[in-house]
C-alpha positions, 0 to 999 in steps of 0.5 A: 607623687609631689615634686618635693618627694620626686626631688628627695627620691632622686637625691637619695638615688644620686647619693646611693650611686655616689656611695656605691661608686666610692666603695667600688672605685679602684685604688687611688694612685698612691695605693697603686704606686705602693702596690707596684713598688712592693714592701721594703724588706731591706735598705742600704744607705751610703751617706756622705758626711755632714757639713764640715769646715774646709779641709785646707788651711785659710792660708791656702785659700787666702792666696786666691782672694782679695779678702781673707776667708772666714774663720771656722770654729772647728779644725779643718775638715771636721763636722761642724755643730750645725752639720751634726744637727742637720744629720740628726734631722736626716736620721729622724727623717729616715726613721719616719720614712721607713716607718711609713714603708713598714720597715721600722716601728714608729717608736722605741728602741727595738729596731736599733739591734737590727741596723748596722752602721759603718763610718770611715775613721775621720772625725767628720764621718764618725760624728755623722754616724753618731748624729744619724743614730741619735736622730733615728733612735732618740733616747736609746742610749742603752740600746743603739745600733752597732757602729763600726769604725777604725781608729782615726787616721787608720785607712779603712779599705771599705772607703779607701781601698787603694791607700789601704793597699788593695790591688796594683793600679795602672797609673799610666792607664789612669792618666790615659783614661782622663787624657782621652776625655780631654783631647790630651790637652789640660789647657783645653779644660781652662778654655772650655770653662773660661767664662765660668772661671772668669766669673769666679775670678771676679767674685774672688777679687771683688772685680766690678765694671769700674774696678776690673780684675787685674792681669795675672802677676799684677795683684797680691792674690793669685788668679785662677786663670794663671794656674798652670794646667797639667795631668800627671800620675798620682799617688795613693788614692789619687791615680792621676793628678789633674791640676789647673784652674778647674780643680782649684775652682772646684775646691773654692766653690765647694767651700762657698757651699759649705759657708752657705749650708752651715748657716754663716751670715750672708756677708761671710758667704763669698763676702756677700758676693754670691746668692743662692742661684749664683752658688748653684751655677758655680757648683757646676765647676765642682761637678765638672772637676769631679766628673773628670777625676772621679767618674772617669771609668777606669779610675772609678772602677778601681776605686769603687770595686771593693765598696761595690763588692761589699754592697752586693754581698750585703744586699745578697745576704738580705735577699737570700737570708743566708750569711754571705762572706764579705757582707756588712751587718748581721744576717737579719738586719733591716738596714745597713748605713755607711758614712763616707765621702763624696769621693766614694759616691762619685766613684760608685756613680762613675763605675755604674754610670749613674746620674741624677739631677737634684735641687738644681744641680747635676750629679752633685754630692752635697754634705749629708746626701746619700745613695740608697739601695732598697730591696722591695718584695711584691706579692707573688714574686720570688725575688726582690727588686732593687730600687736606687735613689739619691736623696739630699737636703736642699741648700735652703733646708741645710742653711735654715735647719729645716726639720724633715718629715714626710711633708717636708722631705729632702729632695729625692731622685730615682736613678736608672741603672744602665743594663738593669733598670726597667721603665716602671715607676722608680726604675727597678732592677730585678735582683738577678739582673742587678747582681749580674751588672755589679758583678760585671763592673767589680774588678776582683783585683781591687777587692778584699 
């Protein structure tokens, strides 16, 4: 045999071995992951509304700054046109993602009849629901998902159980539950976050090394650090009132975020004195205030129990295939989507002790962000597993109206549920354990 024939024979043998190895190769990582996760049989999405205008008036905000705040084109607290477009993009993403997961058909309106939406009665939540529907089912004007919401101004116990009259909370206990976390010293919070508050003060009053911030009482604008700190019993949805520099800073920093996310010119985003990294750092003030006033265990459990009860009943209906009293949506639905507020999300997270880190911010609940509960079934297993994750557009995606798809997805973080989650990919809970954890957390005194 000539040398050329030997080389040719060996090359054929090598190629044959490579072909055999390829055919016999085990599934790749993506395939293994899909098999481990199982098939999605149902999803419940609890979304915050999209980008809105500040809920307070310009006059309220202007008293803390040396320059007037920018004007918005919509009334206070309303979903903006930019915010509506963002939620339309998010709806399109949900459709494409759950099409890939096998839950929805890629096109058409047939699945619209197997999805139910529930929005709070505010303009920003109702319009967010409509925008999500339009993104998920474009061109399906004659066949859309059921969209439930009360008349504007009417308190919906699904989102506002206390102001809707459910239960009799203990306000003294609510105050004590926060006091126990701060050493019963509201002024201590101001000291603990003093450096961040001073940095925010410099932004509000345009302070520089050559033009230092004025002392309290020597400027037309109020200074953050001069706000008295206090902790008292609250009313309605506010079981306790924690007032002071931190809570005022929480509102101000979120308004900076709204300016940025709504695509305002940068000279109108905190008067051009905040870039994106600084904004993310400032949002720690908002997160800290939310942690105390919304995640504290007693407050969170009281305010989230009714919502969690309906979430559990809805997932149970999907798991068993039987009609369950209190479940949202219809038996046989593929998805239920709720549109509420950041208060709802942080209450749920506090009650269940959930945490996430997303887009450089800890436990933040930006506009359009959602807490997602998936039921997934693996072959040969009798009951489903529950996977929980948090998903949100990044601030850059919100500002630039980035179209979302599987290649340009929103930020996502899998969530570990204490007392339930395991160590497998996505931290799943078996259905029985998940049901037991939620049942233990829910206080029936605050459930309708």
